[in-house]
KEVEX-98461 format. One line per field, with one value per atom (N, C-alpha, C, O): residue in three letters; atom name; x, y, z. Coordinates in steps of 0.1 Angstrom, whole numbers, plus 5000, padded with zeros to 4 digits. Example, Ala and Ser with C-alpha at 12.3 -4.5 7.8 and 13.67 -1.06 7.14 Angstrom:
code (ala, ala, ala, ala, ser, ser, ser, ser)
site (N, CA, C, O, N, CA, C, O)
u (5132, 5123, 5132, 5142, 5128, 5137, 5129, 5134)
v (4943, 4955, 4967, 4967, 4978, 4989, 5000, 5011)
w (5078, 5078, 5078, 5085, 5071, 5071, 5079, 5080)
//
This chain:
code (met, met, met, met, asn, asn, asn, asn, asn, asn, asn, asn, thr, thr, thr, thr, pro, pro, pro, pro, lys, lys, lys, lys, val, val, val, val, ser, ser, ser, ser, arg, arg, arg, arg, glu, glu, glu, glu, asn, asn, asn, asn, thr, thr, thr, thr, lys, lys, lys, lys, phe, phe, phe, phe, asp, asp, asp, asp, phe, phe, phe, phe, thr, thr, thr, thr, gly, gly, gly, gly, glu, glu, glu, glu, ser, ser, ser, ser, lys, lys, lys, lys, cys, cys, cys, cys, ile, ile, ile, ile, glu, glu, glu, glu, asp, asp, asp, asp, arg, arg, arg, arg, ile, ile, ile, ile, val, val, val, val, trp, trp, trp, trp, arg, arg, arg, arg, ile, ile, ile, ile, lys, lys, lys, lys, arg, arg, arg, arg, asn, asn, asn, asn, ser, ser, ser, ser, asp, asp, asp, asp, glu, glu, glu, glu, his, his, his, his, ala, ala, ala, ala, gly, gly, gly, gly, gly, gly, gly, gly, trp, trp, trp, trp, ile, ile, ile, ile, glu, glu, glu, glu, ser, ser, ser, ser, glu, glu, glu, glu, ala, ala, ala, ala, asn, asn, asn, asn, leu, leu, leu, leu, cys, cys, cys, cys, lys, lys, lys, lys, asp, asp, asp, asp, ser, ser, ser, ser, asp, asp, asp, asp, cys, cys, cys, cys, trp, trp, trp, trp, val, val, val, val, gly, gly, gly, gly, asp, asp, asp, asp, asp, asp, asp, asp, ala, ala, ala, ala, val, val, val, val, val, val, val, val, phe, phe, phe, phe, asp, asp, asp, asp, ser, ser, ser, ser, ala, ala, ala, ala, arg, arg, arg, arg, val, val, val, val, ser, ser, ser, ser, gly, gly, gly, gly, lys, lys, lys, lys, ala, ala, ala, ala, gln, gln, gln, gln, val, val, val, val, cys, cys, cys, cys, gly, gly, gly, gly, asp, asp, asp, asp, ala, ala, ala, ala, arg, arg, arg, arg, val, val, val, val, cys, cys, cys, cys, gly, gly, gly, gly, ala, ala, ala, ala, ala, ala, ala, ala, val, val, val, val, ile, ile, ile, ile, tyr, tyr, tyr, tyr, gly, gly, gly, gly, asn, asn, asn, asn, ala, ala, ala, ala, lys, lys, lys, lys, ile, ile, ile, ile, ser, ser, ser, ser, asp, asp, asp, asp, ser, ser, ser, ser, ala, ala, ala, ala, arg, arg, arg, arg, val, val, val, val, phe, phe, phe, phe, gly, gly, gly, gly, lys, lys, lys, lys, ala, ala, ala, ala, trp, trp, trp, trp, ile, ile, ile, ile, ala, ala, ala, ala, asp, asp, asp, asp, asn, asn, asn, asn, ala, ala, ala, ala, asn, asn, asn, asn, ile, ile, ile, ile, ser, ser, ser, ser, gly, gly, gly, gly, gly, gly, gly, gly, ala, ala, ala, ala, lys, lys, lys, lys, val, val, val, val, tyr, tyr, tyr, tyr, gly, gly, gly, gly, glu, glu, glu, glu, ala, ala, ala, ala, his, his, his, his, ile, ile, ile, ile, phe, phe, phe, phe, gly, gly, gly, gly, his, his, his, his, ala, ala, ala, ala, glu, glu, glu, glu, ile, ile, ile, ile, phe, phe, phe, phe, asp, asp, asp, asp, glu, glu, glu, glu, ser, ser, ser, ser, lys, lys, lys, lys, val, val, val, val, phe, phe, phe, phe, glu, glu, glu, glu, ser, ser, ser, ser, gly, gly, gly, gly, lys, lys, lys, lys, val, val, val, val, phe, phe, phe, phe, gly, gly, gly, gly, thr, thr, thr, thr, ser, ser, ser, ser, lys, lys, lys, lys, val, val, val, val, tyr, tyr, tyr, tyr, gly, gly, gly, gly, tyr, tyr, tyr, tyr, ala, ala, ala, ala, gln, gln, gln, gln, ile, ile, ile, ile, phe, phe, phe, phe, met, met, met, met, glu, glu, glu, glu, gly, gly, gly, gly, ala, ala, ala, ala, val, val, val, val, phe, phe, phe, phe, asp, asp, asp, asp, phe, phe, phe, phe, ala, ala, ala, ala, glu, glu, glu, glu, val, val, val, val, tyr, tyr, tyr, tyr, gly, gly, gly, gly, lys, lys, lys, lys, ser, ser, ser, ser, ala, ala, ala, ala, val, val, val, val, tyr, tyr, tyr, tyr, gly, gly, gly, gly, leu, leu, leu, leu, ala, ala, ala, ala, gln, gln, gln, gln, val, val, val, val, his, his, his, his, gly, gly, gly, gly)
site (N, CA, C, O, N, CA, C, O, N, CA, C, O, N, CA, C, O, N, CA, C, O, N, CA, C, O, N, CA, C, O, N, CA, C, O, N, CA, C, O, N, CA, C, O, N, CA, C, O, N, CA, C, O, N, CA, C, O, N, CA, C, O, N, CA, C, O, N, CA, C, O, N, CA, C, O, N, CA, C, O, N, CA, C, O, N, CA, C, O, N, CA, C, O, N, CA, C, O, N, CA, C, O, N, CA, C, O, N, CA, C, O, N, CA, C, O, N, CA, C, O, N, CA, C, O, N, CA, C, O, N, CA, C, O, N, CA, C, O, N, CA, C, O, N, CA, C, O, N, CA, C, O, N, CA, C, O, N, CA, C, O, N, CA, C, O, N, CA, C, O, N, CA, C, O, N, CA, C, O, N, CA, C, O, N, CA, C, O, N, CA, C, O, N, CA, C, O, N, CA, C, O, N, CA, C, O, N, CA, C, O, N, CA, C, O, N, CA, C, O, N, CA, C, O, N, CA, C, O, N, CA, C, O, N, CA, C, O, N, CA, C, O, N, CA, C, O, N, CA, C, O, N, CA, C, O, N, CA, C, O, N, CA, C, O, N, CA, C, O, N, CA, C, O, N, CA, C, O, N, CA, C, O, N, CA, C, O, N, CA, C, O, N, CA, C, O, N, CA, C, O, N, CA, C, O, N, CA, C, O, N, CA, C, O, N, CA, C, O, N, CA, C, O, N, CA, C, O, N, CA, C, O, N, CA, C, O, N, CA, C, O, N, CA, C, O, N, CA, C, O, N, CA, C, O, N, CA, C, O, N, CA, C, O, N, CA, C, O, N, CA, C, O, N, CA, C, O, N, CA, C, O, N, CA, C, O, N, CA, C, O, N, CA, C, O, N, CA, C, O, N, CA, C, O, N, CA, C, O, N, CA, C, O, N, CA, C, O, N, CA, C, O, N, CA, C, O, N, CA, C, O, N, CA, C, O, N, CA, C, O, N, CA, C, O, N, CA, C, O, N, CA, C, O, N, CA, C, O, N, CA, C, O, N, CA, C, O, N, CA, C, O, N, CA, C, O, N, CA, C, O, N, CA, C, O, N, CA, C, O, N, CA, C, O, N, CA, C, O, N, CA, C, O, N, CA, C, O, N, CA, C, O, N, CA, C, O, N, CA, C, O, N, CA, C, O, N, CA, C, O, N, CA, C, O, N, CA, C, O, N, CA, C, O, N, CA, C, O, N, CA, C, O, N, CA, C, O, N, CA, C, O, N, CA, C, O, N, CA, C, O, N, CA, C, O, N, CA, C, O, N, CA, C, O, N, CA, C, O, N, CA, C, O, N, CA, C, O, N, CA, C, O, N, CA, C, O, N, CA, C, O, N, CA, C, O, N, CA, C, O, N, CA, C, O, N, CA, C, O, N, CA, C, O, N, CA, C, O, N, CA, C, O, N, CA, C, O, N, CA, C, O, N, CA, C, O, N, CA, C, O, N, CA, C, O, N, CA, C, O, N, CA, C, O, N, CA, C, O, N, CA, C, O, N, CA, C, O, N, CA, C, O, N, CA, C, O, N, CA, C, O, N, CA, C, O, N, CA, C, O, N, CA, C, O, N, CA, C, O, N, CA, C, O, N, CA, C, O, N, CA, C, O, N, CA, C, O, N, CA, C, O, N, CA, C, O, N, CA, C, O, N, CA, C, O, N, CA, C, O, N, CA, C, O, N, CA, C, O, N, CA, C, O, N, CA, C, O, N, CA, C, O, N, CA, C, O, N, CA, C, O, N, CA, C, O, N, CA, C, O, N, CA, C, O)
u (5957, 5945, 5941, 5940, 5940, 5937, 5921, 5915, 5916, 5902, 5897, 5886, 5906, 5903, 5890, 5889, 5880, 5868, 5871, 5880, 5863, 5864, 5854, 5843, 5858, 5848, 5841, 5847, 5830, 5822, 5829, 5837, 5826, 5832, 5829, 5836, 5817, 5812, 5819, 5819, 5826, 5833, 5846, 5856, 5847, 5860, 5866, 5877, 5859, 5862, 5873, 5883, 5872, 5881, 5883, 5876, 5893, 5896, 5901, 5904, 5902, 5907, 5922, 5927, 5929, 5944, 5948, 5960, 5940, 5944, 5947, 5947, 5948, 5951, 5937, 5927, 5937, 5925, 5927, 5939, 5917, 5917, 5903, 5893, 5903, 5891, 5886, 5893, 5873, 5867, 5853, 5845, 5851, 5838, 5834, 5823, 5843, 5841, 5838, 5832, 5841, 5839, 5853, 5862, 5854, 5867, 5864, 5855, 5872, 5871, 5884, 5895, 5883, 5893, 5897, 5888, 5910, 5914, 5911, 5913, 5907, 5904, 5915, 5922, 5916, 5924, 5916, 5909, 5918, 5912, 5919, 5931, 5912, 5918, 5925, 5935, 5919, 5924, 5938, 5946, 5942, 5955, 5962, 5973, 5956, 5962, 5963, 5970, 5956, 5956, 5949, 5937, 5955, 5949, 5938, 5939, 5928, 5916, 5914, 5924, 5902, 5899, 5895, 5901, 5886, 5883, 5868, 5860, 5864, 5850, 5849, 5858, 5837, 5835, 5832, 5836, 5824, 5821, 5819, 5818, 5819, 5817, 5804, 5803, 5794, 5781, 5782, 5772, 5792, 5793, 5796, 5794, 5802, 5806, 5801, 5804, 5793, 5787, 5798, 5807, 5798, 5808, 5805, 5813, 5793, 5789, 5789, 5783, 5795, 5795, 5809, 5818, 5810, 5823, 5826, 5835, 5817, 5819, 5832, 5838, 5837, 5850, 5850, 5845, 5857, 5861, 5876, 5883, 5882, 5896, 5902, 5896, 5915, 5923, 5921, 5923, 5918, 5916, 5901, 5897, 5892, 5878, 5873, 5879, 5862, 5857, 5842, 5835, 5837, 5823, 5820, 5827, 5810, 5807, 5793, 5785, 5789, 5776, 5769, 5774, 5756, 5749, 5749, 5742, 5758, 5759, 5763, 5770, 5759, 5762, 5766, 5760, 5776, 5781, 5779, 5783, 5772, 5770, 5770, 5773, 5767, 5767, 5782, 5791, 5784, 5797, 5802, 5811, 5795, 5798, 5812, 5818, 5818, 5832, 5831, 5825, 5838, 5840, 5855, 5862, 5861, 5875, 5880, 5872, 5893, 5899, 5897, 5900, 5893, 5891, 5876, 5872, 5868, 5853, 5849, 5856, 5837, 5832, 5817, 5810, 5813, 5799, 5795, 5801, 5784, 5780, 5765, 5757, 5760, 5746, 5740, 5745, 5728, 5721, 5722, 5713, 5732, 5733, 5736, 5741, 5731, 5732, 5738, 5733, 5749, 5756, 5755, 5760, 5750, 5749, 5749, 5750, 5747, 5748, 5763, 5772, 5765, 5779, 5783, 5791, 5776, 5778, 5793, 5799, 5798, 5811, 5811, 5806, 5817, 5819, 5834, 5841, 5839, 5853, 5858, 5849, 5870, 5877, 5873, 5875, 5868, 5865, 5849, 5845, 5842, 5827, 5822, 5829, 5811, 5804, 5790, 5783, 5786, 5773, 5768, 5775, 5757, 5753, 5738, 5731, 5733, 5719, 5713, 5718, 5701, 5694, 5695, 5687, 5706, 5708, 5710, 5716, 5706, 5710, 5714, 5709, 5725, 5732, 5732, 5737, 5727, 5725, 5729, 5733, 5728, 5731, 5745, 5754, 5747, 5760, 5763, 5771, 5756, 5758, 5772, 5779, 5777, 5791, 5791, 5786, 5795, 5796, 5811, 5818, 5816, 5830, 5833, 5824, 5846, 5850, 5847, 5849, 5842, 5838, 5823, 5817, 5816, 5801, 5796, 5803, 5784, 5777, 5763, 5756, 5760, 5746, 5741, 5748, 5730, 5726, 5711, 5703, 5706, 5691, 5686, 5691, 5675, 5669, 5670, 5661, 5681, 5684, 5686, 5691, 5682, 5683, 5691, 5687, 5702, 5709, 5710, 5715, 5706, 5707, 5708, 5709, 5707, 5710, 5724, 5733, 5727, 5741, 5744, 5753, 5737, 5738, 5752, 5759, 5757, 5770, 5768, 5762, 5773, 5773, 5788, 5795, 5793, 5807, 5809, 5800, 5822, 5826, 5822, 5823, 5816, 5811, 5796, 5790, 5790, 5775, 5769, 5776, 5756, 5749, 5736, 5729, 5732, 5718, 5714, 5720, 5702, 5698, 5683, 5676, 5678, 5663, 5654, 5646, 5656, 5648, 5650, 5641, 5661, 5664, 5667, 5672, 5664, 5666, 5673, 5670, 5684, 5691, 5692, 5697, 5688, 5688, 5689, 5690, 5689, 5691, 5706, 5714, 5709, 5723, 5726, 5735, 5719, 5721, 5733, 5739, 5738, 5749, 5746, 5739, 5751, 5750, 5764, 5771, 5769, 5782, 5784, 5774, 5796, 5798, 5794, 5798, 5786, 5780, 5765, 5758, 5760, 5746, 5740, 5747, 5728, 5721, 5707, 5700, 5704, 5691, 5686, 5692, 5674, 5669, 5653, 5647, 5647, 5633, 5625, 5616, 5628, 5621, 5623, 5616, 5633, 5637, 5642, 5648, 5640, 5645, 5652, 5648, 5663, 5671, 5672, 5676, 5668, 5668, 5669, 5670, 5669, 5671, 5686, 5695, 5688, 5701, 5704, 5714, 5697, 5699, 5712, 5718, 5717, 5729, 5725, 5720, 5728, 5726, 5739, 5746, 5744, 5757, 5758, 5748, 5770, 5772, 5766, 5768, 5759, 5753, 5738, 5730, 5733, 5719, 5713, 5720, 5700, 5693, 5680, 5673, 5677, 5665, 5658, 5664, 5646, 5640, 5625, 5619, 5619, 5604, 5600, 5607, 5590, 5587, 5592, 5588, 5602, 5607, 5614, 5620, 5614, 5620, 5628, 5623, 5640, 5648, 5651, 5657, 5648, 5650, 5653, 5650, 5658, 5661, 5666, 5668)
v (7451, 7453, 7467, 7473, 7474, 7488, 7489, 7484, 7496, 7498, 7512, 7516, 7519, 7532, 7531, 7523, 7540, 7539, 7543, 7550, 7537, 7540, 7551, 7552, 7560, 7570, 7564, 7556, 7569, 7565, 7569, 7579, 7562, 7566, 7580, 7586, 7585, 7598, 7609, 7621, 7606, 7616, 7619, 7611, 7630, 7635, 7646, 7651, 7649, 7661, 7658, 7665, 7646, 7643, 7628, 7620, 7625, 7611, 7610, 7621, 7599, 7597, 7594, 7588, 7600, 7599, 7585, 7581, 7579, 7567, 7569, 7560, 7582, 7586, 7586, 7592, 7580, 7580, 7583, 7583, 7587, 7589, 7586, 7586, 7584, 7582, 7594, 7600, 7598, 7610, 7605, 7600, 7606, 7602, 7588, 7586, 7579, 7565, 7563, 7552, 7572, 7571, 7572, 7579, 7564, 7565, 7575, 7574, 7586, 7596, 7595, 7591, 7600, 7598, 7612, 7620, 7614, 7627, 7626, 7616, 7638, 7638, 7647, 7655, 7646, 7655, 7658, 7650, 7670, 7675, 7670, 7671, 7664, 7658, 7668, 7665, 7680, 7690, 7694, 7697, 7695, 7700, 7692, 7696, 7680, 7672, 7678, 7673, 7689, 7697, 7688, 7684, 7686, 7678, 7687, 7699, 7680, 7686, 7682, 7677, 7683, 7679, 7664, 7656, 7661, 7647, 7645, 7653, 7634, 7630, 7615, 7607, 7611, 7597, 7589, 7578, 7595, 7588, 7598, 7610, 7593, 7602, 7610, 7621, 7604, 7611, 7624, 7632, 7626, 7638, 7651, 7662, 7649, 7661, 7659, 7650, 7669, 7668, 7668, 7677, 7659, 7658, 7666, 7668, 7672, 7680, 7695, 7702, 7700, 7714, 7719, 7710, 7731, 7737, 7736, 7742, 7730, 7729, 7722, 7715, 7724, 7718, 7717, 7725, 7706, 7704, 7705, 7697, 7715, 7717, 7717, 7715, 7720, 7720, 7708, 7697, 7709, 7698, 7696, 7690, 7702, 7701, 7687, 7680, 7683, 7670, 7670, 7678, 7662, 7660, 7645, 7638, 7641, 7627, 7625, 7634, 7612, 7608, 7610, 7608, 7615, 7617, 7632, 7637, 7640, 7654, 7656, 7647, 7667, 7669, 7683, 7693, 7685, 7698, 7699, 7690, 7710, 7711, 7725, 7734, 7728, 7742, 7747, 7739, 7759, 7764, 7765, 7773, 7758, 7759, 7754, 7746, 7759, 7756, 7752, 7759, 7742, 7738, 7737, 7729, 7745, 7746, 7748, 7749, 7750, 7751, 7738, 7728, 7739, 7727, 7724, 7718, 7730, 7729, 7714, 7706, 7711, 7698, 7699, 7706, 7691, 7690, 7676, 7667, 7672, 7658, 7657, 7667, 7645, 7643, 7643, 7638, 7650, 7651, 7666, 7670, 7673, 7687, 7689, 7680, 7700, 7703, 7717, 7727, 7718, 7730, 7733, 7724, 7744, 7746, 7761, 7769, 7764, 7777, 7782, 7774, 7794, 7799, 7799, 7807, 7791, 7791, 7787, 7779, 7792, 7788, 7785, 7792, 7773, 7769, 7768, 7761, 7776, 7776, 7777, 7776, 7778, 7778, 7765, 7754, 7766, 7754, 7753, 7747, 7759, 7758, 7744, 7735, 7741, 7728, 7730, 7738, 7722, 7721, 7707, 7698, 7704, 7690, 7689, 7699, 7677, 7675, 7676, 7672, 7683, 7685, 7699, 7704, 7706, 7720, 7722, 7713, 7733, 7736, 7751, 7760, 7752, 7765, 7767, 7759, 7779, 7782, 7796, 7804, 7798, 7811, 7816, 7808, 7827, 7833, 7833, 7841, 7824, 7824, 7820, 7812, 7825, 7822, 7818, 7826, 7806, 7801, 7799, 7792, 7806, 7806, 7807, 7807, 7808, 7808, 7795, 7784, 7795, 7783, 7781, 7774, 7788, 7787, 7773, 7765, 7771, 7758, 7760, 7768, 7753, 7753, 7739, 7730, 7736, 7722, 7721, 7731, 7709, 7706, 7709, 7705, 7716, 7719, 7734, 7740, 7740, 7754, 7757, 7748, 7769, 7773, 7786, 7796, 7787, 7799, 7802, 7793, 7814, 7816, 7831, 7839, 7835, 7849, 7852, 7844, 7864, 7868, 7867, 7874, 7859, 7858, 7853, 7846, 7858, 7854, 7850, 7857, 7838, 7832, 7830, 7823, 7836, 7835, 7836, 7837, 7836, 7835, 7822, 7811, 7822, 7810, 7809, 7802, 7816, 7816, 7803, 7794, 7801, 7788, 7792, 7801, 7784, 7785, 7770, 7762, 7767, 7753, 7753, 7763, 7740, 7738, 7747, 7754, 7746, 7753, 7768, 7776, 7773, 7787, 7791, 7783, 7804, 7808, 7822, 7831, 7823, 7835, 7837, 7829, 7849, 7852, 7867, 7875, 7870, 7884, 7887, 7878, 7899, 7902, 7903, 7911, 7896, 7896, 7889, 7881, 7892, 7887, 7882, 7889, 7870, 7865, 7861, 7854, 7867, 7865, 7866, 7868, 7865, 7865, 7851, 7841, 7851, 7839, 7838, 7830, 7845, 7846, 7833, 7824, 7830, 7818, 7821, 7829, 7814, 7815, 7801, 7792, 7799, 7786, 7786, 7796, 7774, 7772, 7781, 7789, 7781, 7789, 7804, 7812, 7808, 7822, 7826, 7818, 7838, 7843, 7856, 7865, 7857, 7870, 7872, 7864, 7884, 7887, 7901, 7910, 7904, 7917, 7921, 7914, 7933, 7938, 7936, 7943, 7928, 7927, 7921, 7913, 7925, 7919, 7914, 7922, 7902, 7897, 7892, 7884, 7897, 7894, 7894, 7895, 7892, 7891, 7877, 7867, 7878, 7866, 7866, 7860, 7873, 7874, 7860, 7852, 7859, 7847, 7852, 7860, 7846, 7848, 7834, 7826, 7833, 7819, 7820, 7831, 7809, 7809, 7814, 7810, 7822, 7827, 7841, 7849, 7845, 7859, 7861, 7852, 7874, 7878, 7890, 7900, 7891, 7903, 7907, 7899, 7919, 7923, 7938, 7945, 7943, 7957, 7961, 7973)
w (8504, 8496, 8496, 8507, 8484, 8483, 8483, 8474, 8493, 8493, 8489, 8491, 8481, 8476, 8468, 8459, 8471, 8462, 8448, 8445, 8439, 8425, 8421, 8427, 8412, 8407, 8395, 8388, 8392, 8380, 8368, 8368, 8357, 8344, 8339, 8333, 8343, 8339, 8347, 8343, 8358, 8366, 8360, 8362, 8354, 8348, 8357, 8354, 8368, 8376, 8386, 8388, 8394, 8404, 8405, 8400, 8413, 8416, 8431, 8437, 8436, 8450, 8449, 8440, 8459, 8459, 8465, 8462, 8472, 8479, 8494, 8502, 8498, 8512, 8519, 8514, 8531, 8539, 8553, 8558, 8560, 8575, 8581, 8573, 8594, 8601, 8608, 8615, 8605, 8611, 8616, 8609, 8629, 8635, 8631, 8627, 8632, 8628, 8614, 8610, 8605, 8591, 8584, 8588, 8573, 8565, 8554, 8547, 8554, 8543, 8535, 8540, 8523, 8513, 8507, 8504, 8505, 8499, 8484, 8478, 8479, 8464, 8458, 8464, 8445, 8436, 8424, 8418, 8420, 8408, 8396, 8395, 8386, 8375, 8365, 8359, 8364, 8355, 8358, 8348, 8370, 8374, 8385, 8390, 8388, 8399, 8412, 8421, 8414, 8427, 8438, 8436, 8449, 8460, 8466, 8468, 8470, 8476, 8490, 8496, 8495, 8509, 8509, 8502, 8518, 8521, 8519, 8524, 8513, 8512, 8515, 8513, 8519, 8521, 8509, 8507, 8499, 8487, 8476, 8478, 8464, 8452, 8453, 8447, 8460, 8461, 8469, 8468, 8477, 8485, 8477, 8481, 8465, 8457, 8442, 8435, 8438, 8425, 8414, 8414, 8405, 8395, 8383, 8374, 8382, 8370, 8372, 8364, 8383, 8385, 8390, 8391, 8394, 8398, 8413, 8418, 8420, 8435, 8438, 8430, 8451, 8454, 8470, 8477, 8474, 8488, 8488, 8482, 8495, 8495, 8509, 8519, 8509, 8521, 8529, 8524, 8542, 8551, 8554, 8564, 8546, 8548, 8546, 8538, 8553, 8552, 8550, 8556, 8540, 8537, 8538, 8531, 8546, 8547, 8550, 8550, 8553, 8555, 8541, 8531, 8542, 8529, 8525, 8517, 8532, 8529, 8514, 8508, 8508, 8494, 8491, 8497, 8483, 8478, 8463, 8456, 8458, 8444, 8440, 8448, 8427, 8422, 8421, 8417, 8426, 8427, 8442, 8445, 8450, 8465, 8468, 8460, 8478, 8483, 8498, 8506, 8501, 8515, 8516, 8510, 8526, 8527, 8541, 8550, 8543, 8556, 8563, 8558, 8576, 8584, 8586, 8595, 8577, 8578, 8577, 8571, 8583, 8583, 8579, 8586, 8569, 8565, 8566, 8560, 8573, 8574, 8576, 8575, 8579, 8581, 8567, 8557, 8566, 8553, 8549, 8541, 8553, 8549, 8534, 8528, 8529, 8515, 8513, 8519, 8506, 8503, 8488, 8481, 8484, 8469, 8466, 8474, 8453, 8448, 8449, 8445, 8454, 8455, 8470, 8474, 8478, 8493, 8496, 8488, 8507, 8511, 8526, 8534, 8529, 8543, 8545, 8538, 8555, 8557, 8572, 8581, 8574, 8587, 8594, 8589, 8606, 8614, 8615, 8625, 8606, 8606, 8605, 8599, 8611, 8611, 8606, 8611, 8596, 8591, 8591, 8585, 8597, 8598, 8600, 8600, 8602, 8603, 8589, 8579, 8589, 8576, 8571, 8564, 8576, 8573, 8558, 8551, 8552, 8539, 8538, 8544, 8530, 8529, 8514, 8506, 8509, 8495, 8491, 8499, 8478, 8472, 8475, 8472, 8481, 8484, 8499, 8503, 8506, 8521, 8524, 8517, 8536, 8540, 8555, 8563, 8558, 8571, 8574, 8567, 8585, 8588, 8603, 8611, 8606, 8620, 8626, 8620, 8638, 8645, 8645, 8654, 8636, 8635, 8633, 8627, 8638, 8637, 8631, 8637, 8621, 8615, 8614, 8608, 8621, 8621, 8623, 8624, 8624, 8625, 8611, 8601, 8611, 8598, 8595, 8589, 8599, 8597, 8582, 8574, 8578, 8564, 8563, 8570, 8556, 8554, 8539, 8532, 8535, 8521, 8518, 8527, 8505, 8501, 8503, 8499, 8509, 8511, 8526, 8531, 8534, 8548, 8552, 8545, 8564, 8569, 8583, 8592, 8586, 8600, 8603, 8597, 8614, 8617, 8632, 8640, 8636, 8650, 8656, 8650, 8668, 8675, 8675, 8683, 8665, 8665, 8661, 8655, 8664, 8660, 8654, 8659, 8644, 8638, 8638, 8632, 8644, 8645, 8647, 8648, 8648, 8650, 8642, 8647, 8629, 8619, 8619, 8615, 8625, 8624, 8610, 8602, 8606, 8592, 8593, 8600, 8584, 8582, 8567, 8560, 8563, 8548, 8545, 8555, 8533, 8529, 8530, 8527, 8535, 8537, 8552, 8556, 8560, 8574, 8579, 8572, 8591, 8597, 8611, 8619, 8615, 8628, 8633, 8626, 8644, 8648, 8663, 8670, 8668, 8683, 8687, 8682, 8698, 8703, 8701, 8708, 8692, 8689, 8685, 8679, 8688, 8685, 8679, 8684, 8668, 8661, 8661, 8655, 8666, 8667, 8669, 8670, 8669, 8671, 8662, 8666, 8649, 8639, 8639, 8633, 8647, 8647, 8634, 8627, 8630, 8616, 8617, 8624, 8610, 8609, 8594, 8586, 8589, 8575, 8571, 8580, 8558, 8553, 8556, 8553, 8563, 8566, 8581, 8586, 8588, 8602, 8606, 8599, 8618, 8624, 8638, 8646, 8642, 8655, 8660, 8653, 8672, 8677, 8692, 8699, 8697, 8711, 8716, 8710, 8727, 8733, 8730, 8738, 8720, 8717, 8712, 8707, 8714, 8709, 8703, 8708, 8691, 8684, 8683, 8677, 8689, 8688, 8689, 8690, 8689, 8689, 8675, 8665, 8674, 8660, 8659, 8650, 8667, 8667, 8653, 8647, 8649, 8636, 8639, 8645, 8633, 8634, 8620, 8612, 8616, 8602, 8602, 8612, 8591, 8591, 8577, 8574)
//
């Protein structure tokens, strides 16, 4: 018996290939773009990827739970997006990055490397989060700022404008770093 999910009639963007795998006790399904039959990444359900925009999940990236990708956002590489995370605008999640919880990534933000963004963290503007850095517990990074190395932004800490936080630095509490 084939349990491949069906896509709605209105969805002319992608279909499921029938290939599935288990990630964190969830069954996810490989997608393919209908316009060119190009194989994409993995999603749990049609609701994970907006059918009315140019967003895409590619390579071996996985989006599941109630996470949603929309706009022109891209999730690629071995990235994983789950929980109630929202990725939109021109945001890009790549490499082995993880975005989960109620995090939202917007505008032209870029999350890459082994970075983790979770909790109620907000990343937007042209912000870049990469290497093994973490933004969590309502941390915010925006503007054209960069967080990298093993840096951590959390507990409402904020990094913005042109600031760079790196190494083993931590910004937390109500602390703000900007420049």
